[in-house]
N, C-alpha and C positions, 0 to 999 in steps of 0.2 A: 503495499499501499505506500502511495506517495506521500511523504510528509507535505503539509499544505505549505505553501509559498507567501507569508503573509503579504510581502508589498504586491505582488502580483495579483492577490484576490482583492486588495483593496485598490488598485488600479480598476479591476474588472467592476466590482459593483461601483466604484466611482463615475468611471471613465464611459461603463457599459460594454468596452473591449479591451485585448489585451493579444499583443504578440509573443508567439514561442518561436524562437527563431532555430532552425536548421533539424525540424523533428523529422522530417521524409527524408531516408537516401536517396542520394541521385539516382541510383537503378529503380527505385519504386517510381520514381518523379517520372523518369523516363519510360517506364512501362505504362504506367497511368496516362501519358501526352499517346503515345501509340495507339491505346485502347481508346481514348475518349477522339483521337482524329478519326479512328475507322467507324464508331459509332455517329459521329456528325456525317461522315460521308454517305452514310445511310440513310440521310433526312430529306425531304422533299423540299424543293425549292421554296415552297409556301411556307414552311415552318421559319426559314429565315426571313422572307419579307414580313411575317406577322411579328417578328423579335427585332425588329432592327436596333433597339435601343439593348438590349441585353445580348444580340447576336444569337443567341439560342437558349432553350429552356427544356433542354431533354430530361426526362426524370429518371430519376436513379432511385428503383425501390428494390426491394428484398429479394425478389424475383432475379432480377440484373446482378445482385450482389453473389446470390448462388451460381451464377451463371457463369460470372467471369471472378476467379481467382483474384486477380488484382484488386478488386473492388472489395473484396473482402479482407484483404490483407490493410487495405486502408481504413475500413470500417474500425475494425479491432485491432488497429496497430498498438503494440506496448506503449510505445512514446506518445501517442497520443491518449490514450487511457492514463498514462502517468500526468502530461500534462493536464487535463482534467481533474487528476487527483490533487494536483498543486492547487489549484484554485477550490478544491473541496468538495470535489464532486466525485465520490469514489462507486457509485453504482449506474453511472450514465446509460441512457435509452436512445437506440437509433432510431429514426423516424424513416428520412427518405432523405434524397438530394437531388441535384440539377448538375447538368452540365452546361457552363453559361461560356460561350466562346464568343469574345468580339472579334468580328474580323477587318482586317485594316483598313484604314480611312471610314470607320464607323463612329455614330454620334455617341453623345455619353450618356449615360444610364440615368435616370430622371430619380431623384431624392424619393425616398420611401423608408417604412418602417413595415417591417414584417409581421406583426404583434395580431393575432386575430382572436386574442383572448380577452380585450377589454371590459366583457362584462362580468369577468373574474376577478373578485379582489385580490388576487395574486399578482394580479398585472400593476398593481400601483404600491408594492413591497419592493426589496432589494432581490427577493429571491427570482430567478429564473425560471418560468416556465418552458422555453424552449431557446435553444442558442443555434448559431449558426457557426462553424468551422469551415473557412474558407480556404483552400492552397492553390495557390496562382503555379501552373505549370510551367510558368517561365518568368523571369525576373520583371517585375514591375515599375514604373515611375509612372511621370505626370504626361508624356509624350505617347505610351503605348496604354494608356486607363487604367491607372492603379485605383484601389478604393481609396475614397471619401469618406470621412464620417464626421458627424457632429457629438463630441464628447458629452455626456450628461443628458443626451436626449430621450433615454430610456428611463429615466425618473421626471424629468423635469417638462413642462410644456415650451415647445418652441412655436417661433410663426408658423413654420411649415405644417404643423398638425392642422392649420386653420387655412393653408392657402394650398394644399394640394390633395389630389384623389385620395383617400383612405386605401383603395386597391389597384393593383397594375391593370389599366384601362388601357383600350385598343389606341386610343388617342395617344397615350404615353408611350406604349409598345412601339409604335408604328414612327415615334419621333414628329406627327402631323402638325405638332404648333410648338417650335423651338423657343418661343416666347415664355411659353408657361413657366412659372415659378420654379417647378420640379427641375428644371433644367437650368435654372440661374445659380451664381454664387449664393452662398447662405451663411448667416452670421454665425461665428464660431466654428466653421469646417476645417478640419486639416486632412492634409493627404497621408496615405500610409503605403508606400511604396514597402515593397517585402522580396525576399528571392525567392525561386524555387525551391519547397522545401520546407519553408516557413509555416506555421499556421496562423491565422488571424481568427480568434473566438471571440464570440458578442452576443449580447442580448438579441432576441428578434426584434425586441420593438423598439432597437438603436437606429436613427435616421443613418441611412448609409446612401452613398451613390457612386458613381466612377465617371474618371474625364473619358474625353474622346479618346478612340486609338486611331491616333494619327501615324502608327507606324506601319511597315508593311509587312508586319507578321500578323496573323492573329494573336489574341491574347485570351487564354484559356483558365477559368478557376471553375474548380469542382467544391460548389457549395454543399455542407452534406447537414443535415439537420438534428441536433440532438437535443434529448431532454434532461438534461445535467444532475436534476435533484428530483426525479419521478417519483423514488418511494418514498420520498418527504413530502411530497405534497398533499393537499386536501383530496378526501376521494372523488369529490366530483370534478376535482380539474382532473385527476387522473381517467377518470370515465369519458370525460370529455377529448382526451388526448387519442384513447383508445379508439372512440368513436371516430375518430378523425383518420387516424392513420391505421387501422385495421387493415384496409385492402392494401396499402403501401408494403403491408408485413407479410402478405402471402408470396410463399415461395417456390409453390410447383414442386416438381420432384427433381431427382439426379444429380445433386450437390454432395461431393463426397463429405466423409465421416469428418475429416480435418475442418472445411469449411462450416460443418454444422457445428462443431466445438467450439469454432472462433467465434461463431457469430450469437449462439444462441443466449447466452448471458446479455447481449445488447436487445435483446427481444421486448418489447410493451406487452406486458401480460397485465388484464383487469379482468377481474372475475365476479366483482360485486353488482350493485342494484342500484347505485347510484347514477340520479338522470343526470345527463351531460347538459353542459351549461352552451347555449346558443352562442356560434361563432358572431365575434363584433370586432370588427376592422377599425371602427372610428373611437379614441379613448372620451371618456366621460370627463365631468368636471371635477372628478378627484386627482387628476392630472393637472398638476399647476406649475 
């Protein structure tokens, strides 16, 4: 079990994100890059046209992880779990992920936060319901579309909460209106450039975006969604998570024993009878 890194945990709770450097081996990064390139090559042109600002939004579910061992290696990587442990999360659960690949000369990603539990009182506390773990498969900077975040926006109301759409709309995905507030500079924003192999961990309800990719190469990130404190969440919150992620947790058949043994501790399981809380993408007045 990892010893909690007090300074990292304090930063995570205060700012809403933290970076762990050099978590993935170069060989694994190369394997993930080759795998994601193959999956992206199978997508129809319409997929990319509908996702101009993200580039792609290919679902990574449990069936995919069981099919590709490189994914299972990532999801249950000992260094990844150790990093979560350093934040105090000893029993994380995995939900799903996305391949988000910005092609060359593509527009910025809009400001958004992915909180969908705003009717749950837990969302107004320090405790994260859902966290993203972002793995960029190439080094990033402002030129090729690095991450931007607004520290503290997971706990404090920001002007963007009242200026931007609460969900990923078609207008935002297709860059229909470049003048939209979601594409502008925002008060308090900072850049988060990283190296391939680093992992950025953040609250799902943290405002984040990315710069345009002005380079001649695509910029791919694997965004993986975990529930880091699932076992300590209230029962209704657990029921809500299970109701949302149960389909993504279907595995199909054919996975080897080693993959199953690696992944099963991360499975979301809820067997109670609590009523799930309705999804709510807009924060209430309790967010001040």
